[in-house]
N, C-alpha and C positions, 0 to 999 in steps of 0.2 A: 920600558916597553911592556905593554900588557901581554899576558900569556894568551895562548889559544883559548883556554877555558874562560878567561875573563872577557875576551872578545865575543865568545859565543853567548855568554850571559848577557852582555851588553846588547848584542844584536837581537837576542830573544826578547829583551825588555822593550826595545824599540818596536819590534814587530807586534808585541802584545798591545802596546799603547796605541799603535796605528789601528790595530784591529778593534780596540774598544771605541776609538774615535769614529771609525767607519760604521760600527754597529749602532752607536748612538745617533749618527747622522741619518742612517737608513730608517731607524725607529722613529725619529722625529718627522722625517719626510712622510712615512706611512701614516703616522698619527694625523698629520696635516691633511692628507688625502681623505682619510676617513671623516675627519671633521667637516671638510668642505662637502663631502657627499651627503652627510646627515643634514647639514644646513640647507643644502639644495632641496632635499626631500621635504624638510620641514616647511620651507617656503612654498613648495608645490602643494602641500596639504593645506596650509593656512596662508593663502595669499593675503597680503595686507590690503585692507579695504580703505578707501578714501574716507576722511573724517566727514561727519555730517555737520550741517549748520542748523542750529535751533533758534527759531525766531519766536519771541513771546509778544503777544499783542492783546488788545482789548476791543470789545464792541462798544462803540460810542452811540449816543442818542441819535436816532434816525439812520443808523448804520445797518448793514446786513452782512452776513457771513460771506456772501458772494463778492460784495464790494471790498471786504477786507482781504480776501484771497487775491483779488485783482491788484490791490494796492501792494501786496507782498510779492508781486511778480509771477503769480500762478496763471498759466494760460487758461483761456476761457473754456476750452474743451476739457482740460483736467479739472477745473473748478466745477464743471457740470457733473463729471463723474464722481467727484467727492460728494457733491450735494445729493446725487442719486443714491449713493451708498449710505450716506448718513440718514436718509429717510427711513431706513429699516429700523433705526433705533431712536431717531430724534428728528422732528420736523424743523428744518432750518428757519422756517418762518416764525418760530417761537424764540428766536434769539432775542436777548434782552441787553440793554445797556449795562455795562459792568461785567458781562460774561468775558472770560479770558480763554485764550487758546495758545497752543504751542505748535508751531509748524516746523517739521523736520524735512530738510532737503539735502541733497548731495552737494558737493562743491560746485558742480556745474549747474545747480539750480533745479535739478530733477526732483519732483515731489516724491516723498516717501511715506510720511505719516502726519496726520492731523490729530491733535488731542484738544477736545473742546470741553471747557469746564463751565457748568452752570450750577451754582450753589454747591451741593454735595455730590452732584452727578458729574460723571466724566464720560464723554463719547469719543471713541477713537476710530479713525479710518486709516487703514493700512493698504499700501500698494505692494503687490508681490512681484516676483521676477517674471511672471507671465502677464503682467500689466492688468491684473485683476484688483478691484477695489472692494474691500470688505470692511464692515463696521461692527464694533462690539461696544458694550456699555458696562459701566460699573459704578460703584459709589466710593467716594473718598472717605476714609475713616475719620470720624469727627468726635469731638467732645462737646456735650451740651452744657451751656453755662446760663444761669439766670442773672440778668442784668437789670438794675433799676435806674432809670434816667428821669430826672426831674429838673424843672427850670421855670423861668418866668417869661411871659409874653412881652416882647419889646415893641414889635410892630404887628405882625400877623403870626398865627400859630404855625403856619407852614415855615416861615423864615426862622422863627425861634427854634423849632425842632431841627431844622437843617443845621443851625449853628451848633446844635448838640450832637452832630454827626449821625442823626437818625435818617435812614434811607427813605427816599421819596415814596416807594411802595409801602413801607411801614406806616408812614404818615397818612397815606390814603386809606389803609386798612383801619387805622385808629379813627379817622374821621367817619368812615362808613359805619363803624360800630355805634357811634353816638349821633348818627345823622338825624334820628327821630327825636333827639332831645335838645340838640343845640346846632345852630348854623354857625360853623366855624369861620365863615366868610364875613358875617355881619354881627355876630353876637359875642365875639371875643374882644377884649379891651387890653390896653397896655396895663401891665401890673398883674394880670391874671396869671395863675400858676398851673402847671401841668405835671403829671407823674405817669410814667409808663413803664411796665414791667415786661421784659422781652426774654424769650428763650433763644439764645444764639448758638449757631454751630461753628465751632472753631477747630482748625486743623493745625498741628504743630508746625508743619512746613509752609502751608499756604495762608495761615492766619485766619481772619474772619471770613466765613463763607456765606452767611445769611441768617436772617431772623426766622 
């Protein structure tokens, strides 16, 4: 049978262990409360915003920016505000086939931002929280490259140059330069050759931007 001293030591040990367990339990509970409080504060400071949808499109021959916005589901009134803001930096009537755009909307389809790309130029329209539409402009960083393209005429000069991936506006400029020396509609023949040297603007991310 254990002595009184042994029972006292045993009881003291039990009490100590219970105290340690209770202390740890309270500490963990308080740490949990502090964690939940900090998390709630953080969420209040930085509420999660819904993800945006980015739609990438292109202007086609005979198309207009207003028509493209309507096709993307932008309301007529909002499209008008976008056009009015854009006029401060770019006339939408000067849109060209091949121009590209990025349309940013919220998950519910609300317009937020339009980025319009024409060659090395970028035009951006933003909508703020007060429903104001503002436009800014900038230039895309590019690298200039000299490219030499040559080939033979199979049918017409126009078709032969297009087969070499030369843009229509570049072909027209080429024809205008020599318009006083040769009629490219009637004086070119199968087997004729051509050579054209171009300075092209290229961006690493967006690729070819224009001649």
